[in-house]
C-alpha positions as CSV (number, residue, x, y, z in Angstrom):
1,M,120.7,196.8,95.5
2,M,118.0,194.4,96.7
3,T,120.1,191.2,96.4
4,K,123.2,190.4,94.4
5,H,120.9,189.4,91.5
6,I,118.4,192.2,91.3
7,E,118.8,196.0,90.9
8,I,116.0,198.5,90.9
9,K,116.9,202.0,89.5
10,H,114.8,205.1,89.2
11,H,115.5,207.4,86.2
12,G,112.6,209.8,86.9
13,A,109.6,210.5,89.3
14,V,112.0,210.6,92.2
15,L,112.2,214.3,93.1
16,G,108.7,215.1,91.9
17,V,105.5,213.6,90.4
18,T,106.5,213.4,86.7
19,G,109.0,211.7,84.5
20,S,108.2,208.2,85.6
21,C,110.9,205.8,84.5
22,H,112.1,202.8,86.5
23,E,114.4,199.9,85.7
24,L,114.5,196.3,86.9
25,R,117.9,194.7,86.1
26,V,119.0,191.1,86.5
27,G,122.5,190.4,85.6
28,D,123.3,191.8,82.2
29,S,119.6,192.3,81.2
30,G,117.0,194.8,82.2
31,I,113.5,196.2,81.5
32,L,112.2,199.8,81.8
33,I,108.8,200.5,83.4
34,D,107.5,203.6,81.7
35,C,109.5,206.5,80.1
36,G,107.7,209.7,80.9
37,L,107.9,213.4,80.3
38,F,109.0,215.9,83.0
39,Q,106.4,218.6,83.6
40,G,105.7,221.6,85.9
41,T,108.4,222.2,88.4
42,D,110.1,219.0,87.2
43,Y,110.4,220.4,83.7
44,R,113.5,219.7,81.8
45,E,114.5,221.3,78.5
46,D,116.9,218.5,77.6
47,L,115.0,215.2,77.3
48,D,117.7,213.1,75.8
49,I,118.1,209.8,77.5
50,D,120.9,210.2,80.0
51,F,121.2,206.6,81.2
52,E,122.5,203.4,79.7
53,I,120.1,201.4,77.6
54,E,122.2,198.8,75.8
55,H,121.1,196.1,78.3
56,I,117.4,197.2,78.2
57,R,115.5,194.3,76.6
58,A,111.9,195.8,76.7
59,L,109.9,198.8,77.7
60,V,106.8,198.0,79.8
61,V,104.1,200.8,79.8
62,T,101.7,201.1,82.8
63,H,99.4,203.7,81.0
64,V,99.6,206.4,78.4
65,H,99.6,209.7,80.3
66,V,102.5,211.8,79.0
67,D,104.3,211.8,82.4
68,H,104.6,208.0,81.9
69,V,105.2,207.8,78.1
70,G,106.2,211.2,76.8
71,R,109.9,210.5,76.7
72,I,109.5,207.3,74.5
73,P,110.5,209.2,71.3
74,Y,113.8,210.1,72.9
75,L,114.3,206.5,73.9
76,L,113.8,205.4,70.3
77,I,116.2,208.2,69.1
78,A,118.8,206.9,71.6
79,G,118.7,203.5,69.8
80,F,116.1,201.4,71.7
81,K,114.7,198.8,69.3
82,G,113.1,196.4,71.7
83,P,109.4,195.6,72.2
84,I,107.1,198.1,73.9
85,F,104.6,196.1,76.0
86,C,101.3,197.6,77.1
87,T,97.7,196.5,77.6
88,E,95.5,196.2,74.6
89,P,93.6,199.5,75.3
90,S,96.9,201.3,75.8
91,A,98.2,200.0,72.5
92,Q,95.4,201.9,70.7
93,L,95.7,205.0,72.8
94,L,99.5,205.4,72.8
95,P,100.1,206.5,69.2
96,T,97.4,209.2,69.5
97,M,98.9,210.5,72.7
98,L,102.5,210.6,71.4
99,E,101.4,212.1,68.0
100,D,99.9,215.0,69.9
101,A,102.9,215.3,72.2
102,L,105.3,215.5,69.2
103,K,103.4,218.5,67.8
104,F,105.0,220.6,70.6
105,N,108.4,219.2,70.0
106,D,110.7,221.6,68.2
107,K,113.9,219.4,68.3
108,Y,112.9,217.1,65.5
109,S,111.4,217.8,62.0
110,K,107.9,216.7,61.1
111,Q,109.5,214.0,58.9
112,Q,111.5,212.7,61.9
113,D,108.3,212.8,64.0
114,K,106.6,210.6,61.4
115,Q,109.5,208.2,61.4
116,I,109.5,208.0,65.2
117,L,105.8,207.2,65.3
118,K,106.1,204.6,62.6
119,Q,109.0,202.9,64.4
120,M,107.1,203.0,67.7
121,K,104.0,201.4,66.2
122,R,106.2,198.6,64.9
123,Q,107.6,198.0,68.4
124,I,104.2,198.0,70.3
125,R,103.2,194.6,71.7
126,P,99.7,194.5,73.3
127,L,99.1,192.0,76.1
128,P,96.0,191.0,77.9
129,Y,95.6,191.6,81.6
130,E,96.8,188.8,83.9
131,Q,98.9,187.0,81.3
132,W,102.5,186.3,82.2
133,Q,105.0,187.3,79.5
134,S,108.5,185.9,79.6
135,L,111.5,187.8,78.1
136,L,113.5,185.4,76.0
137,G,117.1,185.0,77.1
138,T,116.4,186.6,80.5
139,D,115.2,185.5,84.0
140,I,112.4,188.1,83.8
141,K,108.7,187.7,83.3
142,F,105.9,190.1,84.0
143,R,102.1,190.6,83.7
144,F,99.6,193.5,83.8
145,Q,96.9,193.9,86.5
146,H,94.1,196.5,86.5
147,A,95.1,199.7,88.2
148,G,91.8,201.6,88.1
149,H,93.4,204.8,86.9
150,I,92.4,205.4,83.3
151,L,91.3,203.1,80.5
152,G,94.1,200.6,79.9
153,S,96.0,201.4,83.0
154,A,97.9,198.7,84.8
155,Y,100.3,197.9,87.5
156,V,103.1,195.6,86.6
157,E,104.0,192.4,88.5
158,C,107.6,191.3,87.7
159,E,109.3,188.0,88.6
160,A,113.1,187.7,88.4
161,A,115.8,185.8,90.3
162,G,113.2,184.2,92.5
163,Q,111.7,187.5,93.7
164,R,108.5,189.4,92.8
165,V,108.6,193.2,92.3
166,I,105.4,195.3,91.7
167,F,105.6,198.7,90.0
168,S,102.3,200.4,90.8
169,G,102.2,203.0,87.9
170,D,99.3,205.2,89.0
171,I,96.7,203.7,91.2
172,G,93.1,204.9,90.8
173,A,90.4,205.4,93.3
174,P,87.2,203.3,93.6
175,H,83.9,204.2,92.0
176,S,85.4,205.6,88.8
177,P,83.1,205.9,85.7
178,L,83.9,203.6,82.9
179,I,87.0,202.1,84.5
180,M,87.4,198.7,86.1
181,E,88.6,198.9,89.7
182,A,92.2,198.0,90.7
183,T,92.9,194.4,91.3
184,P,94.2,194.0,94.8
185,P,97.9,192.7,94.7
186,T,98.5,189.4,96.4
187,R,102.2,189.2,97.1
188,C,105.6,190.7,96.3
189,D,109.0,191.2,97.9
190,V,109.4,194.8,96.7
191,L,106.6,197.4,96.0
192,V,107.5,200.5,94.0
193,L,104.5,202.7,94.9
194,E,103.4,206.1,93.6
195,S,102.6,208.7,96.3
196,T,100.9,211.6,94.3
197,Y,98.3,212.0,97.1
198,G,100.2,210.3,99.8
199,D,99.3,213.1,102.3
200,M,95.5,213.4,101.6
201,D,92.3,211.8,100.7
202,H,89.8,213.1,98.1
203,E,86.2,213.9,98.6
204,S,83.9,211.0,98.0
205,R,83.5,209.9,94.4
206,V,80.1,208.4,95.1
207,D,78.2,211.7,95.2
208,R,80.6,213.8,93.1
209,R,78.2,213.8,90.2
210,L,75.6,215.6,92.4
211,R,78.2,218.1,93.5
212,L,79.0,218.8,89.8
213,K,75.3,219.3,89.1
214,S,75.0,221.7,92.0
215,E,78.1,223.6,91.1
216,I,77.0,224.1,87.6
217,E,73.5,225.2,88.6
218,Q,74.9,227.7,91.1
219,S,77.3,229.0,88.5
220,F,74.5,229.7,86.1
221,A,72.4,231.5,88.7
222,D,73.6,234.9,87.6
223,G,74.1,234.2,83.9
224,G,77.4,233.7,82.0
225,T,79.3,230.6,80.8
226,V,80.8,227.7,82.7
227,L,84.3,226.7,81.6
228,I,85.9,223.5,82.8
229,P,89.6,223.0,81.9
230,A,90.1,219.3,81.6
231,F,92.8,216.8,80.7
232,S,92.1,215.1,77.3
233,L,92.6,211.6,78.6
234,G,90.5,210.3,81.4
235,R,89.1,213.5,83.0
236,T,87.2,214.6,79.9
237,Q,85.6,211.2,79.5
238,D,84.6,211.1,83.2
239,L,83.0,214.5,82.8
240,L,81.0,213.5,79.7
241,Y,79.9,210.3,81.3
242,E,78.6,212.0,84.4
243,L,77.0,215.0,82.5
244,E,75.1,212.5,80.4
245,S,73.9,210.7,83.6
246,I,72.8,214.1,85.1
247,I,70.8,214.9,81.9
248,H,69.3,211.4,81.9
249,D,68.3,211.5,85.6
250,F,67.4,215.2,86.0
251,G,66.6,216.3,82.5
252,Q,63.6,218.4,83.5
253,D,65.4,220.2,86.4
254,L,66.6,223.7,85.6
255,A,70.3,223.9,85.0
256,A,70.1,227.6,84.4
257,P,67.2,230.1,84.5
258,N,64.6,228.8,82.0
259,V,66.9,226.2,80.6
260,P,66.4,222.6,81.8
261,W,69.3,220.1,81.8
262,N,68.0,218.3,78.7
263,K,68.3,221.6,76.7
264,L,71.7,222.7,78.1
265,N,74.5,222.9,75.5
266,I,77.6,220.9,76.5
267,I,80.6,221.9,74.3
268,L,83.7,219.8,73.9
269,D,86.5,221.9,72.3
270,S,89.7,219.9,72.3
271,P,91.0,218.0,69.2
272,L,93.0,215.5,71.4
273,A,90.1,214.9,73.7
274,I,87.8,214.3,70.8
275,K,90.2,211.6,69.4
276,I,90.6,210.0,72.8
277,T,86.8,210.0,73.3
278,E,86.3,208.2,70.0
279,L,88.9,205.6,71.0
280,Y,87.2,205.2,74.4
281,R,83.9,204.5,72.6
282,S,85.6,201.9,70.4
283,L,87.1,200.3,73.5
284,K,83.8,199.8,75.3
285,S,84.5,196.1,75.8
286,Y,86.9,197.3,78.4
287,W,84.4,199.5,80.3
288,N,83.2,198.4,83.7
289,E,79.9,196.7,84.3
290,D,77.9,199.8,85.2
291,A,79.0,201.6,82.0
292,R,78.1,198.6,79.9
293,K,74.6,198.6,81.5
294,V,74.1,202.2,80.4
295,L,74.9,201.1,76.8
296,K,72.3,198.3,77.0
297,Q,69.7,200.9,78.0
298,G,70.3,202.5,74.5
299,R,72.1,205.5,75.9
300,Y,75.3,207.0,74.5
301,P,77.3,208.4,77.5
302,L,80.1,209.8,75.4
303,A,78.1,211.0,72.4
304,F,74.8,212.3,73.7
305,D,72.4,214.7,72.0
306,Q,73.3,217.8,74.0
307,L,77.0,217.4,73.2
308,T,78.5,219.8,70.6
309,I,81.9,218.8,69.2
310,V,84.2,221.6,68.1
311,D,87.0,220.2,66.0
312,S,88.6,222.6,63.5
313,H,90.5,225.7,64.5
314,E,88.1,227.9,62.6
315,D,85.1,226.5,64.4
316,H,87.0,227.0,67.7
317,L,87.5,230.7,67.0
318,I,83.8,231.0,66.0
319,C,82.8,229.2,69.2
320,V,84.9,231.5,71.4
321,E,83.3,234.5,69.8
322,N,79.8,233.1,70.1
323,I,80.2,232.1,73.7
324,T,81.6,235.6,74.6
325,N,78.8,237.5,72.9
326,S,75.8,235.2,73.7
327,D,73.7,235.2,76.9
328,K,72.7,231.5,76.3
329,P,74.1,229.3,79.0
330,A,76.7,226.6,78.0
331,V,79.2,224.4,79.6
332,V,82.5,224.4,77.8
333,I,85.1,221.6,78.4
334,A,88.5,222.4,76.9
335,G,92.1,221.4,77.3
336,S,94.7,221.7,78.6
337,G,93.7,220.8,82.2
338,M,96.3,223.0,83.8
339,C,95.7,225.9,81.3
340,A,99.3,225.8,80.2
341,G,98.3,225.6,76.5
342,G,95.6,224.4,74.2
343,R,92.3,225.9,73.3
344,V,91.3,226.6,76.9
345,V,93.7,229.6,76.8
346,N,91.5,231.4,74.3
347,Y,88.4,230.8,76.4
348,L,90.2,232.1,79.5
349,K,91.3,235.3,77.6
350,A,87.7,235.8,76.6
351,L,85.9,234.9,79.9
352,L,88.1,235.7,82.8
353,D,87.3,239.4,82.9
354,N,83.5,238.9,83.3
355,P,82.3,238.2,86.9
356,H,79.2,236.5,85.5
357,N,81.4,233.7,84.1
358,D,82.5,230.7,86.2
359,I,85.6,228.5,85.9
360,I,85.4,225.1,87.5
361,F,88.7,223.2,88.1
362,V,88.3,219.5,88.5
363,G,92.0,218.4,88.5
364,F,95.3,218.9,90.2
365,Q,97.0,222.2,89.2
366,A,100.8,221.9,89.3
367,E,103.0,224.7,90.7
368,D,104.0,227.4,88.2
369,T,101.0,226.7,85.9
370,P,98.4,229.2,84.9
371,G,95.7,227.0,86.4
372,R,97.5,227.1,89.8
373,V,97.7,230.9,89.6
374,I,94.0,231.2,88.8
375,V,92.9,228.8,91.6
376,E,95.0,230.5,94.2
377,S,94.3,234.1,93.1
378,G,90.8,234.5,91.8
379,P,88.5,236.1,91.5
380,R,90.2,239.0,93.4
381,F,92.6,239.5,96.2
382,G,89.9,241.4,98.1
383,E,90.0,245.2,98.6
384,A,93.1,246.4,96.8
385,D,95.2,249.0,98.5
386,E,96.3,250.3,95.1
387,P,94.2,250.8,92.0
388,D,96.4,248.4,90.0
389,E,96.5,245.7,92.7
390,Y,94.2,243.0,91.3
391,A,94.3,239.3,90.6
392,W,95.8,238.5,87.2
393,V,97.3,235.6,85.3
394,E,99.7,235.6,82.4
395,L,98.6,233.9,79.2
396,D,100.8,234.0,76.1
397,G,102.9,236.8,77.6
398,E,99.9,239.0,78.4
399,R,98.3,239.7,81.8
400,F,94.5,239.0,82.2
401,E,92.5,240.2,85.1
402,I,90.6,237.5,87.0
403,N,87.1,238.6,87.7
404,A,85.2,235.4,86.8
405,Q,84.1,233.2,89.8
406,I,86.6,230.4,90.4
407,H,85.7,227.0,91.8
408,K,87.6,223.8,92.7
409,L,85.6,220.6,92.6
410,N,87.5,217.8,94.4
411,G,86.8,214.1,93.9
412,Y,87.6,214.1,90.1
413,S,91.3,213.1,90.5
414,A,92.2,209.9,88.6
415,H,94.7,209.1,91.4
416,G,93.8,207.3,94.6
417,G,94.2,209.2,97.8
418,Q,96.3,208.2,100.8
419,T,93.8,205.6,102.1
420,D,93.6,204.0,98.6
421,L,97.4,203.7,98.5
422,I,97.6,202.3,102.0
423,N,94.9,199.8,101.2
424,F,96.8,198.7,98.0
425,A,100.0,198.1,100.0
426,M,98.3,196.4,102.9
427,A,96.5,193.9,100.5
428,I,99.8,192.3,100.0
429,D,100.0,189.1,102.1
430,P,102.6,188.4,103.4
431,P,103.8,192.0,103.5
432,P,106.6,193.0,101.2
433,K,110.1,193.3,102.5
434,Q,110.4,196.8,101.1
435,I,108.2,199.6,99.8
436,R,109.9,202.3,97.7
437,L,107.9,205.6,97.4
438,V,108.2,207.5,94.1
439,H,106.0,209.8,92.0
440,G,105.2,212.4,94.7
441,E,106.2,215.7,96.2
442,T,108.4,215.4,99.3
443,D,105.6,216.2,101.8
444,A,103.3,213.6,100.3
445,K,106.0,210.9,100.4
446,L,107.0,211.7,104.0
447,A,103.3,211.5,105.1
448,L,102.7,208.2,103.3
449,Q,106.0,206.8,104.6
450,A,105.0,207.6,108.2
451,K,101.6,206.0,107.8
452,L,102.9,202.9,106.1
453,Q,105.7,202.5,108.6
454,A,103.2,202.7,111.5
455,M,100.8,200.2,110.0
456,M,103.4,197.8,108.6
457,S,106.1,197.8,111.1
458,S,107.9,194.8,109.6
459,V,108.3,196.6,106.2
460,E,111.2,198.8,105.2
461,V,109.6,202.0,103.7
462,V,112.2,204.0,101.8
463,I,112.2,207.2,99.8
464,P,114.8,207.2,97.0
465,L,116.6,210.6,97.2
466,T,118.3,210.7,93.9
467,E,117.6,209.4,90.4
468,D,119.4,206.4,89.0
469,V,119.9,204.7,92.4
470,G,120.1,201.0,93.0
């Protein structure tokens, strides 16, 4: 309880990094900030809404990653009929993301899924950035500010009972392709801050494009295929944008023996990523200035000539077979980013056994996911003491030996690192009375808490220990 007038509760992203769902309550009215899915070690089989919603007047969405929106269908089933506020780009991306998420839902029928999506679309209310929105009949108003995380992402400034509360959502890092950078916050009394990378900074994003170029060239040195598991929203578009820029700037350089960059085949094999990429192209008015300059040069950073799109399942199976049996170099981008499902699994089954192939990971791999196992195990444990002691990963219930070369390329996270989070908090002037750290593993939150407390001695930095706390 912050005062006798305001309550802040956390219904998710307290004990881990997923399931973001926070509540701001004033008297007998409240709003939810996000309603996300639990994933990885936070996974829950029962996603039914387990908190009171009768007083919830609106849902405010920071961005459309599933760990922030994937539980919305369950909120609607529970009886929520209020408006779903989000930025204008998020309003176009949200239905596509939830339609895909519902494909993996076995609780409701396809007809129910259609009804849920139809109802959700009726409740969506897009808002421009920086425009205050009042909730009729309440003492609550809010607005969106750029968060620099993915297209359409925002942090939420709320005013209620004479106080201002900021919910950070996910804060991005500077120098992101396509995305406008985060707007520095000015003032607030309480900051609810994510802490995904509260204990570390990423490698520089400024030269990550050149590191990607070098990594791919080295991977092709001994033949084989390069596979990049990537998240469909954000990461895939970043990769395409930077691959196009490499082709534009270094087209005559050799990407592989006898194959220059401007002849290298880039394959995108992910139905969701294809849909999201098309939406990104339609939302180019929200791209940053650098990306719009590229368009003015007559270039197509998300639809360039070397890009091959694999849409249907039949074409996917043919592509896997061709990649496996061909000696022609290619870069394949496929989802899911943590290798826990999707078309990347078929590529892994086909490519992992061959030491000439390379797998490049560009994103965080959660504990207990196949991607985490591959990164930590491959390509081999070294000299095995026993003949059957080798590195392997389980895919669809079957073990596959890891002989391919495994690489991890940092600097592609859509999240800001520790320094970015600290800079975000310290931009607030005067400092907030309290910072509440959520959306992070325990070590990350403790590290960020210690740093913030040392640098902002007048601020109470707290870590909520249980969900649904005031």
